[in-house]
Each structure stands twice: as C-alpha cells, then as structure tokens.
C-alpha positions as CSV (number, residue, x, y, z in Angstrom):
1,X,239.6,302.1,140.8
2,X,236.9,302.5,142.9
3,X,236.7,305.5,145.2
4,X,237.7,304.8,148.9
5,X,234.9,304.6,151.4
6,X,234.9,307.3,154.1
7,X,236.1,306.4,157.5
8,X,233.2,306.6,159.8
9,X,233.5,307.4,163.4
10,X,231.2,306.4,166.2
11,X,229.3,309.0,167.8
12,X,230.9,308.5,171.5
13,X,234.1,308.4,169.8
14,X,233.9,311.6,167.4
15,X,235.0,315.3,168.1
16,X,231.8,316.0,168.4
17,X,231.4,314.2,171.4
18,X,234.1,315.7,173.2
19,X,233.0,319.4,172.1
20,X,229.5,318.6,172.9
21,X,228.6,315.5,174.6
22,X,225.2,316.8,175.5
23,X,224.2,316.9,171.8
24,X,225.3,313.5,171.2
25,X,224.2,311.7,174.2
26,X,220.6,313.0,173.4
27,X,220.6,312.2,169.5
28,X,222.0,308.4,170.4
29,X,219.1,308.3,173.1
30,X,216.5,308.5,170.4
31,X,218.6,306.5,168.0
32,X,220.2,303.9,169.6
33,X,219.5,303.9,173.5
34,X,221.6,301.0,174.1
35,X,224.6,300.9,171.9
36,X,227.5,299.5,171.2
37,X,230.9,301.4,170.6
38,X,232.9,299.7,168.7
39,X,236.8,299.5,169.5
40,X,236.5,299.6,173.2
41,X,233.4,297.0,173.3
42,X,231.4,299.0,175.6
43,X,227.5,299.5,175.6
44,X,226.2,302.9,176.2
45,X,222.9,302.9,177.8
46,X,220.9,306.4,178.0
47,X,217.2,306.1,178.8
48,X,216.2,306.5,181.9
49,X,214.1,303.1,182.4
50,X,217.0,301.1,181.1
51,X,219.8,302.5,183.7
52,X,217.5,302.3,186.8
53,X,217.1,298.5,185.5
54,X,220.8,297.7,185.0
55,X,221.6,299.0,188.5
56,X,220.0,295.6,189.7
57,X,219.9,293.7,186.8
58,X,220.7,290.1,188.2
59,X,223.3,289.8,185.1
60,X,225.2,292.9,186.1
61,X,227.6,293.8,189.0
62,X,229.7,296.9,190.0
63,X,232.7,294.7,191.1
64,X,235.3,295.8,188.2
65,X,236.8,292.3,188.8
66,X,234.3,291.0,186.2
67,X,235.6,293.5,183.2
68,X,237.2,291.4,180.9
69,X,239.9,294.2,180.9
70,X,240.6,294.2,184.2
71,X,243.9,292.6,185.5
72,X,244.2,291.9,189.0
73,X,246.7,293.5,191.5
74,X,249.8,291.1,192.8
75,X,248.6,288.6,195.2
76,X,249.7,289.7,198.8
77,X,249.0,293.6,197.8
78,X,247.0,296.1,199.6
79,X,245.5,296.7,196.2
80,X,244.7,293.0,195.6
81,X,243.0,292.8,199.1
82,X,241.0,295.8,198.7
83,X,239.6,294.6,195.2
84,X,238.8,291.3,196.7
85,X,237.2,292.7,199.7
86,X,235.5,296.1,198.6
87,X,232.1,296.7,199.4
88,X,231.3,296.1,195.6
89,X,233.0,292.7,196.1
90,X,231.8,291.0,199.0
91,X,228.7,288.8,199.2
92,X,225.4,290.1,199.7
93,X,224.9,289.0,203.3
94,X,228.2,290.8,204.7
95,X,227.6,293.7,202.7
96,X,224.0,294.3,203.9
97,X,225.6,293.8,207.7
98,X,228.2,296.5,207.1
99,X,225.7,298.7,205.5
100,X,223.5,298.4,208.7
101,X,226.3,298.9,210.9
102,X,227.2,302.1,209.1
103,X,223.6,303.3,209.5
104,X,224.0,302.6,213.5
105,X,227.0,304.7,213.4
106,X,225.2,307.8,211.6
107,X,223.0,308.7,214.9
108,X,221.3,311.9,214.9
109,X,224.3,313.6,216.8
110,X,226.6,312.5,214.6
111,X,225.2,314.0,211.4
112,X,225.0,316.9,213.2
113,X,228.6,317.4,214.1
114,X,229.3,315.8,210.5
115,X,227.4,319.2,209.2
116,X,229.1,321.1,211.2
117,X,232.2,319.7,210.2
118,X,231.7,320.2,206.5
119,X,230.8,323.7,207.2
120,X,233.7,324.9,208.7
121,X,235.9,323.3,205.5
122,X,233.6,325.0,203.0
123,X,234.1,328.2,205.4
124,X,238.0,327.9,205.1
125,X,237.8,328.1,201.5
126,X,234.9,330.8,201.0
127,X,236.1,333.4,203.7
128,X,239.1,334.0,201.1
129,X,236.5,334.6,198.1
130,X,234.4,337.1,199.8
131,X,235.4,340.9,198.9
132,X,237.7,339.4,196.0
133,X,237.8,341.6,192.4
134,X,239.0,340.7,189.2
135,X,238.9,336.7,187.6
136,X,238.7,334.2,190.1
137,X,239.5,330.1,189.2
138,X,236.9,328.5,191.6
139,X,238.3,325.1,190.3
140,X,241.5,325.5,191.8
141,X,240.2,327.7,195.0
142,X,236.9,326.3,195.9
143,X,235.4,323.4,193.8
144,X,238.7,321.0,193.6
145,X,239.9,321.3,197.4
146,X,237.0,320.9,199.3
147,X,235.5,317.5,198.6
148,X,238.8,315.7,199.9
149,X,239.3,317.7,202.5
150,X,235.7,317.3,203.8
151,X,236.4,313.6,204.4
152,X,239.5,314.0,205.6
153,X,237.9,316.1,208.5
154,X,235.0,313.9,209.4
155,X,237.6,310.9,209.3
156,X,240.1,312.5,211.8
157,X,243.0,313.7,209.7
158,X,244.7,316.3,210.9
159,X,244.0,319.8,209.9
160,X,246.1,321.7,207.6
161,X,249.4,321.0,207.3
162,X,251.5,318.4,205.0
163,X,249.0,315.8,206.3
164,X,245.9,317.4,205.0
165,X,247.8,317.9,201.4
166,X,249.0,314.6,201.1
167,X,245.3,313.2,202.0
168,X,244.2,315.2,199.4
169,X,246.4,314.2,196.6
170,X,245.8,310.8,197.6
171,X,241.8,310.7,197.4
172,X,242.3,312.7,193.6
173,X,244.4,309.9,192.5
174,X,242.7,306.7,193.9
175,X,239.2,308.4,192.6
176,X,240.3,308.3,189.0
177,X,240.9,304.3,189.3
178,X,237.1,304.2,188.9
179,X,237.3,304.6,185.5
180,X,237.4,301.6,183.3
181,X,239.3,303.6,180.7
182,X,243.1,303.9,182.1
183,X,246.3,303.2,180.8
184,X,248.7,300.6,183.3
185,X,250.6,303.6,184.5
186,X,247.5,305.4,185.5
187,X,245.9,302.5,187.0
188,X,249.0,301.8,189.2
189,X,249.0,305.5,190.5
190,X,245.4,304.8,191.6
191,X,246.0,301.5,193.2
192,X,249.2,302.6,195.0
193,X,247.0,305.9,196.3
194,X,244.3,303.3,197.5
195,X,246.9,301.4,199.5
196,X,248.4,304.1,200.9
197,X,245.0,305.6,202.4
198,X,244.3,302.0,203.6
199,X,246.8,301.8,205.8
200,X,246.5,305.6,206.9
201,X,242.7,304.7,207.8
202,X,243.7,301.4,209.3
203,X,246.3,303.3,211.7
204,X,243.9,306.2,212.5
205,X,240.9,303.2,213.2
206,X,243.2,301.4,215.8
207,X,244.0,304.6,218.0
208,X,240.7,305.4,217.9
209,X,240.0,301.9,219.2
210,X,242.4,303.2,222.2
211,X,241.4,306.5,222.5
212,X,237.8,308.0,220.7
213,X,237.5,311.4,219.5
214,X,234.6,313.3,217.5
215,X,234.7,311.8,214.2
216,X,233.4,308.9,211.9
217,X,236.4,306.6,212.8
218,X,235.3,306.6,216.5
219,X,231.5,306.3,215.3
220,X,232.1,303.4,213.2
221,X,234.4,302.0,215.7
222,X,231.4,302.2,218.4
223,X,228.6,301.2,216.3
224,X,226.7,298.0,217.2
225,X,223.7,296.1,215.9
226,X,222.7,293.5,218.2
227,X,226.0,293.0,220.0
228,X,227.7,293.1,216.4
229,X,230.5,295.4,215.7
230,X,232.5,296.4,212.6
231,X,236.2,294.9,212.3
232,X,239.3,297.1,211.7
233,X,239.4,295.7,208.0
234,X,235.8,296.5,207.6
235,X,235.9,300.2,208.9
236,X,238.9,300.7,206.2
237,X,236.8,299.7,203.2
238,X,234.1,302.0,204.2
239,X,236.1,305.0,204.7
240,X,238.4,304.1,201.7
241,X,235.1,303.7,199.7
242,X,233.8,307.1,200.9
243,X,237.4,308.2,199.2
244,X,237.3,306.8,196.5
245,X,233.6,307.7,195.2
246,X,232.9,310.9,196.6
247,X,236.0,313.2,195.9
248,X,236.5,313.8,192.4
249,X,232.4,313.2,192.0
250,X,231.7,315.9,194.3
251,X,234.4,318.4,192.8
252,X,232.8,317.6,189.3
253,X,229.4,318.3,190.5
254,X,230.0,321.6,192.4
255,X,232.1,323.2,189.3
256,X,229.2,322.2,186.8
257,X,226.5,323.2,189.4
258,X,228.1,326.8,189.6
259,X,228.7,327.0,186.2
260,X,225.1,326.0,185.5
261,X,223.7,328.6,187.8
262,X,225.7,331.6,186.2
263,X,224.4,330.6,182.9
264,X,220.9,330.7,184.1
265,X,220.9,333.7,186.4
266,X,216.8,333.6,187.1
267,X,217.5,330.5,188.7
268,X,220.6,332.0,191.0
269,X,218.4,334.8,191.9
270,X,215.6,332.3,193.0
271,X,217.9,330.6,195.2
272,X,219.1,334.2,196.6
273,X,215.3,335.0,197.2
274,X,214.4,331.6,198.8
275,X,217.5,329.7,200.1
276,X,215.1,326.8,201.6
277,X,215.0,325.9,197.7
278,X,218.7,324.7,198.0
279,X,218.2,321.0,199.3
280,X,216.0,320.4,195.9
281,X,218.1,322.8,193.9
282,X,221.2,320.4,194.8
283,X,219.5,317.1,193.0
284,X,218.1,319.3,190.2
285,X,221.8,320.6,189.5
286,X,223.1,317.2,189.7
287,X,220.1,316.1,187.2
288,X,220.7,318.8,184.5
289,X,224.5,318.9,184.4
290,X,226.7,316.5,186.4
291,X,228.7,315.5,182.9
292,X,228.6,313.0,180.6
293,X,230.7,310.4,182.6
294,X,228.4,307.3,182.9
295,X,228.5,305.1,185.8
296,X,230.0,301.2,185.3
297,X,228.5,298.4,185.5
298,X,229.9,294.9,184.2
299,X,228.2,291.6,182.7
300,X,228.7,288.5,185.0
301,X,227.4,286.3,182.2
302,X,225.5,286.6,178.5
303,X,222.1,288.3,178.6
304,X,220.1,289.7,176.2
305,X,218.8,293.6,176.8
306,X,216.5,295.8,174.8
307,X,217.2,293.0,171.8
308,X,220.9,293.6,172.3
309,X,223.4,290.7,173.1
310,X,225.1,291.6,175.8
311,X,228.4,289.5,176.6
312,X,230.4,288.2,179.9
313,X,232.5,290.7,180.9
314,X,231.5,293.5,178.8
315,X,231.5,296.7,180.1
316,X,227.8,298.9,180.3
317,X,227.9,302.5,180.9
318,X,224.9,303.8,182.6
319,X,224.8,307.4,181.2
320,X,223.3,310.1,183.7
321,X,223.1,312.7,181.3
322,X,221.0,310.5,179.1
323,X,218.8,309.2,181.7
324,X,218.1,312.6,183.6
325,X,217.6,314.4,180.4
326,X,214.7,311.5,179.5
327,X,211.5,313.7,178.5
328,X,209.4,310.4,179.7
329,X,210.5,311.3,182.8
330,X,211.2,314.8,183.5
331,X,209.0,316.9,181.4
332,X,210.9,320.0,179.7
333,X,214.2,318.3,180.7
334,X,216.6,320.9,178.9
335,X,215.3,323.3,181.5
336,X,217.0,324.3,185.1
337,X,214.5,324.3,187.7
338,X,215.2,324.2,190.9
339,X,211.3,324.2,192.0
340,X,211.3,320.8,189.6
341,X,210.2,317.3,191.4
342,X,213.3,315.3,191.3
343,X,212.4,312.1,193.1
344,X,213.3,310.0,190.0
345,X,217.3,310.6,189.7
346,X,219.4,308.0,189.9
347,X,223.1,309.9,190.1
348,X,223.5,308.0,193.3
349,X,222.3,304.7,192.3
350,X,219.3,302.4,193.1
351,X,219.1,299.1,195.4
352,X,221.1,297.4,197.6
353,X,224.4,299.7,196.2
354,X,222.9,302.9,196.7
355,X,225.5,305.0,197.3
356,X,226.7,305.1,201.1
357,X,227.8,308.7,200.8
358,X,224.6,310.4,199.3
359,X,223.8,312.2,202.2
360,X,227.0,313.7,202.6
361,X,227.5,314.8,199.2
362,X,224.6,316.4,199.3
363,X,225.4,318.0,202.6
364,X,228.3,319.0,201.1
365,X,226.8,320.6,198.0
366,X,224.5,322.4,199.8
367,X,227.0,324.1,201.8
368,X,229.4,324.6,198.8
369,X,226.1,326.5,196.9
370,X,225.1,328.5,199.8
371,X,228.5,329.8,200.3
372,X,229.0,330.6,196.4
373,X,225.7,332.6,196.8
374,X,227.1,334.7,199.9
375,X,230.5,335.5,198.2
376,X,229.9,335.8,194.6
377,X,228.9,339.3,193.9
378,X,225.5,339.8,191.9
379,X,227.8,341.0,188.9
380,X,229.7,338.1,188.9
381,X,229.8,336.4,185.2
382,X,231.2,333.2,183.9
383,X,233.9,333.4,181.4
384,X,232.9,330.8,179.5
385,X,235.2,331.1,176.5
386,X,238.5,331.0,179.0
387,X,237.3,327.5,180.6
388,X,240.0,325.0,180.2
389,X,238.8,321.1,180.1
390,X,240.7,317.9,180.2
391,X,240.1,315.1,178.7
392,X,239.4,311.8,181.0
393,X,239.3,308.9,178.2
394,X,236.3,309.7,176.4
395,X,234.9,312.2,178.3
396,X,236.0,315.8,179.2
397,X,235.9,317.8,182.6
398,X,236.6,321.0,183.9
399,X,239.5,322.2,184.7
400,X,239.4,325.6,185.1
401,X,236.1,327.6,186.2
402,X,237.1,331.2,185.7
403,X,234.8,333.8,187.2
404,X,235.2,337.7,186.5
405,X,234.0,339.0,190.3
406,X,234.0,342.4,188.7
C-alpha cells in the first residue's frame, strides 16, 4: 500500500502566516509575488510596482459588486442604495464632480477648525493617561475610541452621551464590511450599520441646510463649484464613506505605530528630541507596520497579469506589507527610520480613487503620536507577550496593547 502524500497548506492559509505574517509575505514576494490562494480563489499581490499598477489597471475595480462571491442586498433597502451609489460604484464623471466639491468644502478655515476638533478629541482620551501607573491597555483607552469619535465630532454628532457611543458602535460594525471574507451574519451586521449611519447623516444634513454650524456637514452643504452643489444623497455617501474607510483602519494604524515605536526606542527618542519629524514619522510607521491586510480590488474582466491568468470576478489583495518592504523601492526596508523618504507610500491608494480621508487620517495619527510621546513615561515598556490578537478572516489584528507605565 502506497504511503499517503502529506497534505499541503498554502502559505497564506497556514498557522505560520497568522503567527508571523511578515515572514510569509516577504518570502512569497520573492517566490511568487502574484500568488493564487487555492480554496478562496484570490490573488495576493506583494510587489510595490504590481500593487501600484493594479490600483489603476483598466480591468480592476474597487466596486465590490464585481466580486464573484458578493450578494447584493435586497432591492429597495438602504444597503442596496449605498452599494449602487457609493463612490466606488458611480460613473467616473459623477465621481470626479463629487471629489471636486469635497475639495471646495475643505477651505483653509475648515481644515484649521478640523485640526482643532481632532486635537480636542485626542486630548479627551490622553488626559486620563497622564500620571497613570501600572499596566494600561492603550487599545481600549486610546487607540480604539478616538477615530470614530473624531469623525462623529467633525460631522456634527453630539459629543459624549449615548449618541456618541452609538456612533462609535456603528462605525466599528460598518468598516468590517470592507473585508470580502465575511460570513452572511457578519455581512448583514455591517450593512445594517451602514444603513443606520446613512439615515443618521441624512437627518443631520437636512438640519444643516436650515441651520449651518461649524462642522463638515455644513461645509459640504455650502460647497459650490461654478454654481454646482452636492445633493443630500451625495453628502450622505461622502460622510458614510469616511466612516467606513477611516475608523478601524486608523485604530489599526495607531496601535501598531505605538507598538513599533516602543520596539524601537531610538526612533521614539528621536521624535521626542525633534517633534517636527512627526508628519514624516506618520508615513514611515504606516510603511513599516500597517498590518498585513491588503486592499481589495476585483477583476471586471479576464486579463493576464505577470504571466498569470486572472478571471473575471476574482479578488486581488494588494498587500501593503509586501509593497512597503520592497527593497527595490525602500532601501533597507526592514529598518524603521522616521527620517526616511516616504514619497512612494501607497497606503492611501493611487489615481482617481486616492483616499479622500488621507489628510484626516494623517492628522489624527500625528496628534495621537504627539499625545503619546507626552503622556507615556520614558521608562514605559511594551508587554509584547501579553498582547491579545484577534483573527479577522485570514488576518490577525491587535485586540489589546498592554503597556507598563511603571
């Protein structure tokens, strides 16, 4: 009787990937940079040049309706309206028009006010950490609550109280819908959250049309371009997109950024000596360790890419860790260097769908790191062995960030 062949496991589905994704990604970038993962029928793309090209490739889209495993919500549901009219789904002319009007709303005065609002929110959570002793979970007390609170604040959601807490819950639930790897129950929870957010924003927008205030909704209501203005529906789509794309992503970035600084005390010391390096440090920390989650793109038609046959409806994961550790673009890529030239960063996309919330995300992260350098005692240290991780489909993320304040 012949010996049974040992079962093989794809590198991206292995326990090794969950435990040490960086090692697997960097190895696969060398061995098979455009790799089809069997079972889930998805491509993992890990070279910088390929990632950048696929952002604007004519055969790919970030409209999830093109995914072979996507099921549209029921006709007439708010979730269906959002899916059919999101920034990823509308025709290029309308998309360009909406982006132009958003830019018109972001006047120097509005941007300055927004930075003040971000700083106010960050300070609300930072003040509780000054003078603390013992072990503190910065994920629960700092990194997780701030991004949702910031977007609620700049949009005009009432501060503190039940409304703010509900807004944060909805933001967490909605952003997880970006992942293509969800169970039907998880998908429904995310879509229900988006529906509630859309209804909430619509109500606030109608109020701002009657009574403008100092918030983003009022800016969007008043923005004009040669007499053109956004409709209420378009404002709902813009703000809901900011919530869906800019909440958990900023939580992940801030938690991993703080962890990376504690793992590299020389770089933390450099930022304390020269805070003017913080804007560049934000991009370098995103490059160094944003996490292994890739940005999804979907094939709108069959096409050949780097000798591989991509089929219509397949998912392509543009892997940021692989791209941003590519030595052909970033010399000595495994070294954290807050003075590094980071102009090749692709974390916010490339081309016509470059992230509308990129400046807000950078603003939040800069303020969060600045506050952390202030409240964190110089003798504080990371309890790496006590970090709890959670699995999101085939990826892992921080669930806790325990720091011993001393």
